[in-house]
Every structure is written in structure tokens, then in C-alpha cells.
N, CA, C and O atoms as CSV, one atom per row, in Angstrom:
chain,resi,resn,atom,element,x,y,z
A,1,UNK,N,N,-11.720,-7.994,8.249
A,1,UNK,CA,C,-10.195,-8.185,8.389
A,1,UNK,C,C,-9.889,-8.175,9.745
A,1,UNK,O,O,-10.506,-7.447,10.522
A,2,UNK,N,N,-8.947,-8.955,10.119
A,2,UNK,CA,C,-8.545,-9.141,11.563
A,2,UNK,C,C,-7.330,-8.340,11.998
A,2,UNK,O,O,-6.793,-8.543,13.087
A,3,UNK,N,N,-6.862,-7.336,11.047
A,3,UNK,CA,C,-5.713,-6.504,11.456
A,3,UNK,C,C,-6.073,-4.961,11.182
A,3,UNK,O,O,-6.487,-4.552,10.097
A,4,UNK,N,N,-5.880,-4.251,12.192
A,4,UNK,CA,C,-6.234,-2.801,12.164
A,4,UNK,C,C,-4.893,-2.138,12.418
A,4,UNK,O,O,-4.310,-2.326,13.486
A,5,UNK,N,N,-4.359,-1.320,11.404
A,5,UNK,CA,C,-3.095,-0.553,11.557
A,5,UNK,C,C,-3.177,0.393,12.808
A,5,UNK,O,O,-4.280,0.777,13.197
A,6,UNK,N,N,-1.992,0.783,13.456
A,6,UNK,CA,C,-2.059,1.760,14.392
A,6,UNK,C,C,-1.460,3.011,13.960
A,6,UNK,O,O,-0.649,3.014,13.034
A,7,UNK,N,N,-1.793,4.044,14.549
A,7,UNK,CA,C,-1.156,5.470,14.282
A,7,UNK,C,C,-1.234,5.831,12.865
A,7,UNK,O,O,-2.301,5.989,12.272
A,8,UNK,N,N,-0.040,5.961,12.323
A,8,UNK,CA,C,-0.072,6.587,10.787
A,8,UNK,C,C,0.204,5.448,9.862
A,8,UNK,O,O,0.727,5.668,8.769
A,9,UNK,N,N,-0.135,4.191,10.258
A,9,UNK,CA,C,0.277,3.002,9.393
A,9,UNK,C,C,-0.835,2.633,8.445
A,9,UNK,O,O,-1.986,2.759,8.864
A,10,UNK,N,N,-0.622,2.166,7.141
A,10,UNK,CA,C,-1.595,1.796,6.174
A,10,UNK,C,C,-1.419,0.346,5.824
A,10,UNK,O,O,-0.298,-0.156,5.739
A,11,UNK,N,N,-2.529,-0.325,5.621
A,11,UNK,CA,C,-2.352,-1.666,5.125
A,11,UNK,C,C,-2.855,-1.638,3.575
A,11,UNK,O,O,-3.889,-1.052,3.253
A,12,UNK,N,N,-2.117,-2.251,2.750
A,12,UNK,CA,C,-2.219,-2.104,1.292
A,12,UNK,C,C,-2.190,-3.309,0.561
A,12,UNK,O,O,-1.345,-4.153,0.862
A,13,UNK,N,N,-3.010,-3.520,-0.381
A,13,UNK,CA,C,-3.073,-4.813,-1.386
A,13,UNK,C,C,-2.414,-4.258,-2.542
A,13,UNK,O,O,-2.872,-3.249,-3.078
A,14,UNK,N,N,-1.251,-4.904,-3.024
A,14,UNK,CA,C,-0.695,-4.576,-4.338
A,14,UNK,C,C,-1.649,-4.827,-5.507
A,14,UNK,O,O,-2.437,-5.763,-5.379
A,15,UNK,N,N,-1.672,-4.109,-6.621
A,15,UNK,CA,C,-2.411,-4.318,-7.702
A,15,UNK,C,C,-1.523,-5.385,-8.617
A,15,UNK,O,O,-0.294,-5.437,-8.591
A,16,UNK,N,N,-2.278,-6.122,-9.330
A,16,UNK,CA,C,-1.618,-7.121,-10.172
A,16,UNK,C,C,-0.801,-6.420,-11.366
A,16,UNK,O,O,-1.266,-5.493,-12.029
A,17,UNK,N,N,0.478,-6.978,-11.562
A,17,UNK,CA,C,1.225,-6.377,-12.680
A,17,UNK,C,C,0.839,-7.002,-13.901
A,17,UNK,O,O,0.415,-8.155,-13.829
A,18,UNK,N,N,0.921,-6.359,-15.173
A,18,UNK,CA,C,0.656,-6.764,-16.358
A,18,UNK,C,C,1.513,-7.943,-16.740
A,18,UNK,O,O,2.672,-8.026,-16.332
A,19,UNK,N,N,0.972,-8.845,-17.506
A,19,UNK,CA,C,1.600,-9.964,-17.954
A,19,UNK,C,C,2.045,-9.995,-19.279
A,19,UNK,O,O,2.681,-10.948,-19.731
A,20,UNK,N,N,1.702,-8.863,-20.015
A,20,UNK,CA,C,2.324,-8.751,-21.411
A,20,UNK,C,C,2.882,-7.309,-21.461
A,20,UNK,O,O,2.432,-6.443,-20.711
A,21,UNK,N,N,3.814,-7.075,-22.305
A,21,UNK,CA,C,4.280,-5.788,-22.755
A,21,UNK,C,C,3.354,-5.047,-23.525
A,21,UNK,O,O,2.329,-5.644,-23.854
A,22,UNK,N,N,3.503,-3.817,-23.898
A,22,UNK,CA,C,2.782,-3.065,-25.006
A,22,UNK,C,C,2.789,-3.772,-26.244
A,22,UNK,O,O,1.766,-3.838,-26.926
A,23,UNK,N,N,3.981,-4.365,-26.625
A,23,UNK,CA,C,4.096,-4.997,-27.859
A,23,UNK,C,C,3.438,-6.440,-27.881
A,23,UNK,O,O,3.380,-7.082,-28.929
A,24,UNK,N,N,2.985,-6.882,-26.776
A,24,UNK,CA,C,2.342,-8.180,-26.933
A,24,UNK,C,C,3.152,-9.408,-26.296
A,24,UNK,O,O,2.635,-10.520,-26.193
A,25,UNK,N,N,4.526,-9.112,-25.855
A,25,UNK,CA,C,5.383,-10.117,-25.408
A,25,UNK,C,C,4.856,-10.579,-24.043
A,25,UNK,O,O,4.473,-9.711,-23.258
A,26,UNK,N,N,4.810,-11.706,-23.738
A,26,UNK,CA,C,4.519,-12.349,-22.327
A,26,UNK,C,C,5.640,-12.167,-21.458
A,26,UNK,O,O,6.758,-12.460,-21.880
A,27,UNK,N,N,5.486,-11.720,-20.289
A,27,UNK,CA,C,6.557,-11.560,-19.198
A,27,UNK,C,C,6.507,-12.649,-18.273
A,27,UNK,O,O,5.515,-12.871,-17.580
A,28,UNK,N,N,7.605,-13.367,-18.245
A,28,UNK,CA,C,7.528,-14.535,-17.298
A,28,UNK,C,C,7.621,-14.173,-15.777
A,28,UNK,O,O,8.139,-13.086,-15.521
A,29,UNK,N,N,7.232,-14.864,-14.849
A,29,UNK,CA,C,7.111,-14.525,-13.419
A,29,UNK,C,C,8.385,-14.206,-12.919
A,29,UNK,O,O,8.428,-13.302,-12.084
A,30,UNK,N,N,9.592,-14.839,-13.304
A,30,UNK,CA,C,10.842,-14.556,-12.709
A,30,UNK,C,C,11.435,-13.227,-13.134
A,30,UNK,O,O,12.408,-12.749,-12.551
A,31,UNK,N,N,10.777,-12.581,-14.257
A,31,UNK,CA,C,11.298,-11.326,-14.804
A,31,UNK,C,C,10.283,-10.134,-14.373
A,31,UNK,O,O,10.575,-8.970,-14.648
A,32,UNK,N,N,9.243,-10.415,-13.781
A,32,UNK,CA,C,8.232,-9.235,-13.351
A,32,UNK,C,C,8.805,-8.624,-12.028
A,32,UNK,O,O,9.336,-9.236,-11.102
A,33,UNK,N,N,8.561,-7.180,-12.155
A,33,UNK,CA,C,8.775,-6.436,-10.895
A,33,UNK,C,C,7.581,-6.362,-10.194
A,33,UNK,O,O,6.486,-6.447,-10.751
A,34,UNK,N,N,7.746,-6.197,-8.908
A,34,UNK,CA,C,6.376,-6.098,-8.016
A,34,UNK,C,C,5.954,-4.669,-8.330
A,34,UNK,O,O,6.777,-3.756,-8.375
A,35,UNK,N,N,4.693,-4.501,-8.538
A,35,UNK,CA,C,4.139,-3.220,-8.851
A,35,UNK,C,C,4.211,-2.238,-7.622
A,35,UNK,O,O,4.055,-2.665,-6.478
A,36,UNK,N,N,4.435,-1.005,-7.872
A,36,UNK,CA,C,4.365,-0.080,-6.924
A,36,UNK,C,C,3.070,0.639,-6.778
A,36,UNK,O,O,3.079,1.786,-6.333
A,37,UNK,N,N,1.980,0.069,-7.111
A,37,UNK,CA,C,0.713,0.621,-6.979
A,37,UNK,C,C,-0.098,-0.302,-6.102
A,37,UNK,O,O,0.161,-1.499,-5.978
A,38,UNK,N,N,-1.170,0.367,-5.453
A,38,UNK,CA,C,-1.922,-0.662,-4.625
A,38,UNK,C,C,-3.307,-0.040,-4.114
A,38,UNK,O,O,-3.649,1.079,-4.496
A,39,UNK,N,N,-3.984,-0.693,-3.361
A,39,UNK,CA,C,-5.307,-0.226,-2.785
A,39,UNK,C,C,-5.243,-0.292,-1.316
A,39,UNK,O,O,-4.875,-1.318,-0.744
A,40,UNK,N,N,-5.621,0.866,-0.642
A,40,UNK,CA,C,-5.542,0.914,0.771
A,40,UNK,C,C,-6.666,0.006,1.312
A,40,UNK,O,O,-7.839,0.178,0.982
A,41,UNK,N,N,-6.296,-0.890,2.088
A,41,UNK,CA,C,-7.380,-1.805,2.774
A,41,UNK,C,C,-7.777,-1.334,4.022
A,41,UNK,O,O,-8.962,-1.444,4.336
A,42,UNK,N,N,-6.848,-0.747,4.905
A,42,UNK,CA,C,-7.206,-0.242,6.264
A,42,UNK,C,C,-6.214,0.803,6.599
A,42,UNK,O,O,-5.081,0.751,6.119
A,43,UNK,N,N,-6.593,1.781,7.426
A,43,UNK,CA,C,-5.791,2.981,7.861
A,43,UNK,C,C,-5.875,2.970,9.476
A,43,UNK,O,O,-6.815,2.515,10.127
A,44,UNK,N,N,-4.848,3.491,9.924
A,44,UNK,CA,C,-4.859,3.885,11.228
A,44,UNK,C,C,-5.437,5.098,11.555
A,44,UNK,O,O,-5.991,5.722,10.649
A,45,UNK,N,N,-5.409,5.651,12.916
A,45,UNK,CA,C,-6.288,6.898,13.176
A,45,UNK,C,C,-5.417,8.152,12.714
A,45,UNK,O,O,-5.955,9.231,12.466
A,46,UNK,N,N,-4.124,7.963,12.617
A,46,UNK,CA,C,-3.255,9.143,12.396
A,46,UNK,C,C,-2.154,9.255,13.342
A,46,UNK,O,O,-2.137,8.612,14.391
A,47,UNK,N,N,-1.218,10.076,12.982
A,47,UNK,CA,C,-0.149,10.295,13.960
A,47,UNK,C,C,-0.661,11.507,14.962
A,47,UNK,O,O,-1.680,12.163,14.745
A,48,UNK,N,N,0.151,11.679,16.010
A,48,UNK,CA,C,-0.100,12.548,17.045
A,48,UNK,C,C,1.032,13.641,17.051
A,48,UNK,O,O,2.168,13.254,16.779
A,49,UNK,N,N,0.852,14.805,17.299
A,49,UNK,CA,C,1.739,15.864,17.492
A,49,UNK,C,C,2.133,15.701,18.890
A,49,UNK,O,O,1.468,15.022,19.672
A,50,UNK,N,N,3.292,16.367,19.242
A,50,UNK,CA,C,3.767,16.531,20.634
A,50,UNK,C,C,2.767,16.881,21.688
A,50,UNK,O,O,2.776,16.385,22.815
A,51,UNK,N,N,1.844,17.824,21.232
A,51,UNK,CA,C,0.707,18.328,22.118
A,51,UNK,C,C,-0.261,17.283,22.234
A,51,UNK,O,O,-1.186,17.476,23.023
A,52,UNK,N,N,-0.216,16.132,21.545
A,52,UNK,CA,C,-1.418,15.227,21.704
A,52,UNK,C,C,-2.351,15.213,20.591
A,52,UNK,O,O,-3.056,14.236,20.336
A,53,UNK,N,N,-2.357,16.382,19.877
A,53,UNK,CA,C,-3.511,16.622,18.821
A,53,UNK,C,C,-3.185,15.616,17.674
A,53,UNK,O,O,-2.053,15.329,17.284
A,54,UNK,N,N,-4.452,15.095,17.168
A,54,UNK,CA,C,-4.234,14.024,16.196
A,54,UNK,C,C,-4.109,14.645,14.723
A,54,UNK,O,O,-4.931,15.482,14.349
A,55,UNK,N,N,-3.242,14.292,14.039
A,55,UNK,CA,C,-3.051,14.671,12.711
A,55,UNK,C,C,-3.799,13.656,11.775
A,55,UNK,O,O,-3.345,12.514,11.712
A,56,UNK,N,N,-4.847,13.968,11.085
A,56,UNK,CA,C,-5.789,13.112,10.304
A,56,UNK,C,C,-4.969,12.414,9.113
A,56,UNK,O,O,-4.013,12.997,8.602
A,57,UNK,N,N,-5.364,11.201,8.714
A,57,UNK,CA,C,-4.615,10.642,7.512
A,57,UNK,C,C,-5.013,11.161,6.270
A,57,UNK,O,O,-6.205,11.435,6.132
A,58,UNK,N,N,-4.192,11.357,5.294
A,58,UNK,CA,C,-4.526,11.959,3.921
A,58,UNK,C,C,-5.209,10.811,3.104
A,58,UNK,O,O,-5.958,11.080,2.166
A,59,UNK,N,N,-4.957,9.630,3.450
A,59,UNK,CA,C,-5.596,8.564,2.541
A,59,UNK,C,C,-6.630,7.829,3.391
A,59,UNK,O,O,-6.603,7.932,4.618
A,60,UNK,N,N,-7.581,7.055,2.728
A,60,UNK,CA,C,-8.659,6.479,3.374
A,60,UNK,C,C,-8.766,5.115,2.624
A,60,UNK,O,O,-8.111,4.884,1.608
A,61,UNK,N,N,-9.622,4.234,3.182
A,61,UNK,CA,C,-9.810,2.809,2.589
A,61,UNK,C,C,-10.380,2.992,1.205
A,61,UNK,O,O,-11.253,3.824,0.957
A,62,UNK,N,N,-9.859,2.192,0.328
A,62,UNK,CA,C,-10.356,2.195,-0.951
A,62,UNK,C,C,-9.563,2.972,-1.941
A,62,UNK,O,O,-9.692,2.674,-3.128
A,63,UNK,N,N,-8.703,3.999,-1.572
A,63,UNK,CA,C,-7.885,4.791,-2.212
A,63,UNK,C,C,-6.856,3.929,-3.163
A,63,UNK,O,O,-6.317,2.903,-2.747
A,64,UNK,N,N,-6.675,4.371,-4.274
A,64,UNK,CA,C,-5.576,3.693,-5.167
A,64,UNK,C,C,-4.341,4.555,-4.961
A,64,UNK,O,O,-4.437,5.778,-5.060
A,65,UNK,N,N,-3.170,3.958,-4.675
A,65,UNK,CA,C,-2.042,4.758,-4.309
A,65,UNK,C,C,-0.803,4.298,-5.019
A,65,UNK,O,O,-0.774,3.169,-5.509
A,66,UNK,N,N,0.227,5.116,-5.103
A,66,UNK,CA,C,1.530,4.813,-5.607
A,66,UNK,C,C,2.491,4.944,-4.447
A,66,UNK,O,O,2.433,5.883,-3.652
A,67,UNK,N,N,3.360,3.985,-4.382
A,67,UNK,CA,C,4.323,4.025,-3.216
A,67,UNK,C,C,5.544,3.558,-3.630
A,67,UNK,O,O,5.607,2.907,-4.672
A,68,UNK,N,N,6.589,3.803,-2.935
A,68,UNK,CA,C,8.053,3.650,-3.303
A,68,UNK,C,C,8.343,2.051,-3.406
A,68,UNK,O,O,7.706,1.214,-2.766
A,69,UNK,N,N,9.414,1.751,-4.321
A,69,UNK,CA,C,9.575,0.500,-4.684
A,69,UNK,C,C,9.934,-0.588,-3.483
A,69,UNK,O,O,9.619,-1.777,-3.528
A,70,UNK,N,N,10.600,0.005,-2.484
A,70,UNK,CA,C,11.113,-0.711,-1.386
A,70,UNK,C,C,10.256,-0.413,-0.185
A,70,UNK,O,O,10.644,-0.825,0.909
A,71,UNK,N,N,9.203,0.218,-0.272
A,71,UNK,CA,C,8.216,0.663,0.985
A,71,UNK,C,C,7.578,-0.531,1.562
A,71,UNK,O,O,7.261,-1.509,0.885
A,72,UNK,N,N,7.394,-0.422,2.868
A,72,UNK,CA,C,6.474,-1.278,3.480
A,72,UNK,C,C,7.102,-2.587,3.864
A,72,UNK,O,O,8.221,-2.956,3.510
A,73,UNK,N,N,6.214,-3.286,4.668
A,73,UNK,CA,C,6.766,-4.636,5.430
A,73,UNK,C,C,5.685,-5.687,4.903
A,73,UNK,O,O,4.488,-5.491,5.113
A,74,UNK,N,N,6.139,-6.793,4.222
A,74,UNK,CA,C,5.140,-7.660,3.833
A,74,UNK,C,C,4.557,-8.498,5.114
A,74,UNK,O,O,5.293,-8.994,5.967
A,75,UNK,N,N,3.246,-8.578,5.124
A,75,UNK,CA,C,2.571,-9.333,6.051
A,75,UNK,C,C,1.520,-10.254,5.432
A,75,UNK,O,O,1.043,-10.000,4.326
A,76,UNK,N,N,1.173,-11.288,6.124
A,76,UNK,CA,C,0.207,-12.217,5.522
A,76,UNK,C,C,-1.053,-12.256,6.516
A,76,UNK,O,O,-0.926,-12.594,7.693
A,77,UNK,N,N,-2.159,-11.921,6.003
A,77,UNK,CA,C,-3.414,-11.782,6.740
A,77,UNK,C,C,-4.424,-12.596,6.022
A,77,UNK,O,O,-4.790,-12.315,4.881
A,78,UNK,N,N,-4.905,-13.681,6.748
A,78,UNK,CA,C,-5.961,-14.514,6.151
A,78,UNK,C,C,-5.472,-15.244,4.817
A,78,UNK,O,O,-6.235,-15.540,3.898
A,79,UNK,N,N,-4.160,-15.482,4.832
A,79,UNK,CA,C,-3.650,-16.132,3.494
A,79,UNK,C,C,-3.238,-15.160,2.445
A,79,UNK,O,O,-2.682,-15.541,1.415
A,80,UNK,N,N,-3.509,-13.874,2.697
A,80,UNK,CA,C,-3.373,-12.998,1.505
A,80,UNK,C,C,-2.069,-12.156,2.000
A,80,UNK,O,O,-1.957,-11.755,3.158
A,81,UNK,N,N,-1.070,-11.931,0.955
A,81,UNK,CA,C,0.150,-11.148,1.226
A,81,UNK,C,C,-0.352,-9.711,1.018
A,81,UNK,O,O,-0.953,-9.390,-0.007
A,82,UNK,N,N,-0.067,-8.782,2.106
A,82,UNK,CA,C,-0.382,-7.429,1.987
A,82,UNK,C,C,0.976,-6.809,2.525
A,82,UNK,O,O,1.919,-7.441,3.002
A,83,UNK,N,N,0.874,-5.409,2.344
A,83,UNK,CA,C,1.960,-4.486,2.779
A,83,UNK,C,C,1.447,-3.618,3.866
A,83,UNK,O,O,0.347,-3.070,3.798
A,84,UNK,N,N,2.268,-3.500,4.885
A,84,UNK,CA,C,1.985,-2.540,6.058
A,84,UNK,C,C,3.025,-1.410,5.842
A,84,UNK,O,O,4.226,-1.676,5.807
A,85,UNK,N,N,2.584,-0.229,5.707
A,85,UNK,CA,C,3.706,0.878,5.503
A,85,UNK,C,C,3.106,2.300,6.323
A,85,UNK,O,O,1.924,2.554,6.552
A,86,UNK,N,N,4.042,2.942,6.599
A,86,UNK,CA,C,3.799,4.425,7.066
A,86,UNK,C,C,3.150,5.213,5.861
A,86,UNK,O,O,3.377,4.986,4.672
A,87,UNK,N,N,2.312,6.170,6.364
A,87,UNK,CA,C,1.707,6.982,5.412
A,87,UNK,C,C,2.697,7.782,4.702
A,87,UNK,O,O,2.481,8.083,3.528
A,88,UNK,N,N,3.702,8.136,5.261
A,88,UNK,CA,C,4.868,8.868,4.573
A,88,UNK,C,C,5.553,8.157,3.536
A,88,UNK,O,O,6.276,8.765,2.747
A,89,UNK,N,N,5.380,6.876,3.473
A,89,UNK,CA,C,5.834,5.969,2.429
A,89,UNK,C,C,5.105,6.095,0.999
A,89,UNK,O,O,5.581,5.708,-0.069
A,90,UNK,N,N,3.940,6.669,1.176
A,90,UNK,CA,C,3.018,6.793,0.015
A,90,UNK,C,C,3.419,8.002,-0.674
A,90,UNK,O,O,3.614,9.043,-0.047
A,91,UNK,N,N,3.556,7.920,-1.978
A,91,UNK,CA,C,4.069,8.993,-2.848
A,91,UNK,C,C,2.809,9.831,-3.470
A,91,UNK,O,O,2.914,11.024,-3.757
A,92,UNK,N,N,1.693,9.133,-3.636
A,92,UNK,CA,C,0.453,10.063,-4.192
A,92,UNK,C,C,-0.704,9.045,-4.172
A,92,UNK,O,O,-0.570,7.838,-3.969
A,93,UNK,N,N,-1.902,9.721,-4.418
A,93,UNK,CA,C,-3.120,9.067,-4.639
A,93,UNK,C,C,-3.384,9.142,-6.057
A,93,UNK,O,O,-3.265,10.218,-6.643
A,94,UNK,N,N,-3.779,7.953,-6.734
A,94,UNK,CA,C,-4.109,7.893,-8.164
A,94,UNK,C,C,-5.604,8.282,-8.381
A,94,UNK,O,O,-6.520,7.647,-7.858
A,95,UNK,N,N,-5.780,9.303,-9.138
A,95,UNK,CA,C,-7.246,9.750,-9.389
A,95,UNK,C,C,-8.007,9.009,-10.382
A,95,UNK,O,O,-9.174,9.319,-10.622
């Protein structure tokens, strides 16, 4: 990957949304919501305190995460659309 996030930023690949409802109805592209789940592709080193001490990241590469609906900035890396967001935008890690 040609992009390494800085500080407390995380690069995320969205997971694909379901194309059918639980009842079996097919959802057209225009009606789909972008999923708020993804996989961490790359992480920065972490934030720094005023004293210069490093605060380690709570997430790591490969973690499945849940994030806010409007979180992050869309970026294109090697032709793939990814999200760049601060670690504080992540709501949780999916076990």
C-alpha cells in the first residue's frame, strides 16, 4: 500500500452491504446505504500527549470496526475507494 496514515488516523476499507433484505427482496443500488462497518487497512503510530509521550492505537490492521455514518474522508488509493478517519471516529471493534 502506498499510503501510511499519520498520528491517530486509520485507513479503512468498507465492507460490502447486503443486496437482499431478510425477506429476500433485492435492494437496488440507488436505495442502498453505505455500510458503517469496515476493516482497518493501515494505522498511524498514535496521538501524542503534550509531554510528547505516545498514546498507542486501540485498533490494529485487520480489525473489523464499526464507525459513524458520516465519519471519515473518502480517498482513492490504487483505484480503490477507502476511508481515512481519526481513531476517535471509530465506535467499536467487532469481535
